[in-house]
C-alpha positions in Angstrom: 82.8 110.4 126.1 84.3 112.6 128.8 87.8 111.4 127.7 87.2 112.5 124.1 85.8 115.9 125.3 88.9 116.4 127.5 91.2 115.4 124.6 89.4 117.8 122.3 89.8 120.7 124.7 93.5 119.9 125.2 94.1 119.8 121.5 92.4 123.1 120.9 94.3 124.6 123.8 97.5 123.5 122.3 96.7 125.4 119.1 96.2 128.8 120.8 98.8 131.4 119.9 101.4 132.4 122.4 100.7 135.3 124.6 104.2 136.5 124.9 107.2 136.5 122.5 110.9 137.3 123.2 114.4 137.3 121.9 117.9 138.2 123.2 119.4 138.6 119.8 117.4 141.4 118.1 119.5 143.6 115.9 119.7 147.4 115.9 121.7 149.2 113.2 122.5 153.0 113.6 123.7 155.1 110.7 124.7 158.8 110.7 127.3 160.8 108.9 129.6 163.8 109.3 131.4 165.8 106.7 134.1 163.2 106.3 132.5 159.8 106.5 129.5 157.7 107.4 129.3 156.3 110.9 127.6 153.0 111.4 127.1 150.8 114.4 125.5 147.4 115.1 124.1 145.8 118.3 123.1 142.1 118.0 122.5 141.6 121.7 119.2 143.4 122.1 116.5 142.0 124.4 112.9 142.3 123.1 109.6 141.2 124.5 106.1 141.5 123.0 102.9 140.8 124.8 100.5 139.5 122.1 97.4 140.3 124.2 98.1 143.9 125.1 100.6 144.9 122.3 103.2 146.1 124.9 106.7 146.0 123.5 109.9 146.4 125.4 113.4 146.6 123.9 116.6 146.9 125.9 120.1 147.4 124.4 123.4 147.7 126.3 125.2 150.8 124.9 128.6 149.0 125.2 127.3 146.3 122.9 127.2 148.6 119.9 130.1 147.9 117.6 131.1 150.8 115.3 133.1 150.5 112.1 134.9 153.7 113.1 137.4 152.9 115.9 137.2 156.4 117.4 133.5 156.0 117.9 134.1 152.8 119.9 136.7 154.7 122.1 134.2 157.5 122.7 131.5 155.0 123.7 133.8 153.2 126.0 135.0 156.5 127.6 133.9 157.7 131.0 132.7 161.0 129.5 129.5 159.3 128.2 128.5 157.9 131.5 128.0 154.4 130.1 128.4 153.0 133.5 125.8 155.3 135.0 123.3 154.8 132.1 124.4 151.5 130.6 121.4 150.9 128.4 118.9 152.3 126.0 115.3 151.2 126.5 112.1 151.5 124.5 108.8 150.9 126.2 105.9 151.1 123.9 102.8 149.5 122.4 101.5 148.3 119.0 98.7 150.8 118.6 96.8 148.8 115.9 97.1 145.3 117.4 93.6 144.4 116.2 95.1 144.1 112.6 97.4 141.2 113.7 96.2 137.6 113.8 98.9 135.7 115.7 97.2 132.4 114.8 97.4 133.1 111.0 100.8 133.2 109.3 101.3 136.4 107.2 102.7 139.9 107.1 101.0 142.7 109.1 101.7 146.4 109.0 101.7 147.8 112.5 102.3 151.1 114.2 104.4 151.3 117.3 104.4 154.2 119.7 106.3 154.6 123.0 109.1 156.2 125.0 112.7 155.8 124.2 115.1 156.3 127.1 118.8 157.0 126.3 121.1 158.1 129.1 119.0 160.5 131.2 116.8 161.6 128.4 113.5 160.4 127.0 111.6 161.0 123.9 108.3 159.9 122.4 109.0 157.7 119.4 106.6 156.4 116.7 107.4 154.0 113.8 105.7 151.8 111.3 106.8 148.2 111.3 106.2 144.9 109.5 105.3 142.0 111.8 105.5 138.6 110.2 103.8 135.6 111.8 105.6 132.5 110.7 104.0 129.0 110.2 105.9 127.7 113.2 104.3 130.3 115.5 107.3 132.5 115.8 107.3 136.1 114.7 109.7 138.4 112.8 109.5 142.2 113.0 111.3 144.9 111.1 111.2 148.6 111.3 113.2 151.7 110.1 112.9 155.2 111.4 114.8 158.5 111.8 115.7 159.7 115.2 116.5 163.4 115.3 118.8 164.5 118.1 118.7 167.9 119.7 121.4 170.5 119.0 122.9 170.5 122.5 123.4 166.7 122.2 125.1 167.1 118.8 127.4 169.6 120.4 128.2 167.1 123.3 129.1 164.3 120.8 131.2 166.7 118.7 133.1 167.8 121.8 133.8 164.2 122.8 135.0 163.3 119.3 137.4 166.3 119.4 138.8 165.1 122.7 139.1 161.4 121.7 140.4 161.6 118.1 144.1 161.0 117.9 146.2 164.2 117.6 148.0 162.8 114.6 144.9 163.2 112.4 144.9 166.5 110.6 141.2 167.3 111.0 139.7 170.7 111.6 137.7 169.9 114.7 135.6 173.1 114.3 134.1 171.6 111.2 133.8 168.0 112.4 130.1 167.9 112.9 127.7 165.0 113.0 124.3 164.9 111.5 121.3 165.5 113.7 119.6 162.6 111.9 120.3 159.1 113.1 118.8 156.4 110.9 117.7 153.3 112.9 117.0 149.9 111.4 115.7 147.3 113.7 114.9 143.6 113.1 114.1 140.7 115.4 113.0 137.1 115.3 111.0 136.3 118.4 109.9 132.9 119.9 107.1 132.0 122.2 107.9 132.5 125.9 
C-alpha cells in the first residue's frame, strides 16, 4: 500500500508545472524611421527568464548582436562613440502584474501585463506592455509583445550626430535634416522551455 501511495505522489509531482522558464534565442525587432528610409534591426540572441511563481521576468540583449538592414547603423553601433564596450547590453527587469490570470498547467493563450525597468546604456526607464503568453501542450511557453518606446530629445540628437559622423562623405545627404523618429517600435517574441 505504501508503494502505491509513494508512486501516486511521484506521478502527481511529475505533472506539476515548471517554476522557471528560459531561452537564449528570444527575438527582438526594432523599427524606426527617418526622412529618407525605415531603419530595422533584429537580435535573435536574447536571454530571457520567467519565474512562474513570482512572475519575475528578465531579458538581456547584447547591443552588438543587433543586425541592422542599414549598414551605416551597424557601423554606428560598432563604433566607440556609443560606448558599447562600457555598456554592452540592454536589460529589462520586470514582472507580470496579473500572473493570477495564467494557469501554467493548462494549455491556452493568456493576456498579461508586464511592468518593469528597461536599462539601456547608462539610462533607465519604466516600461509597461501588454503581451500574449501561450502555454503549449508540451509544457513550454511562447510569449509575444509589441510596444512603442519613445526616446528623449537629447538622445535623438546624440544618434543624429553619430549618424552624421559615420555616414560616408560620398552620400549627398543634408545632415541637418537627417533626423530619426523619437518613436521606436519594439516587437518581441520568445519560446521558453522549463529550466
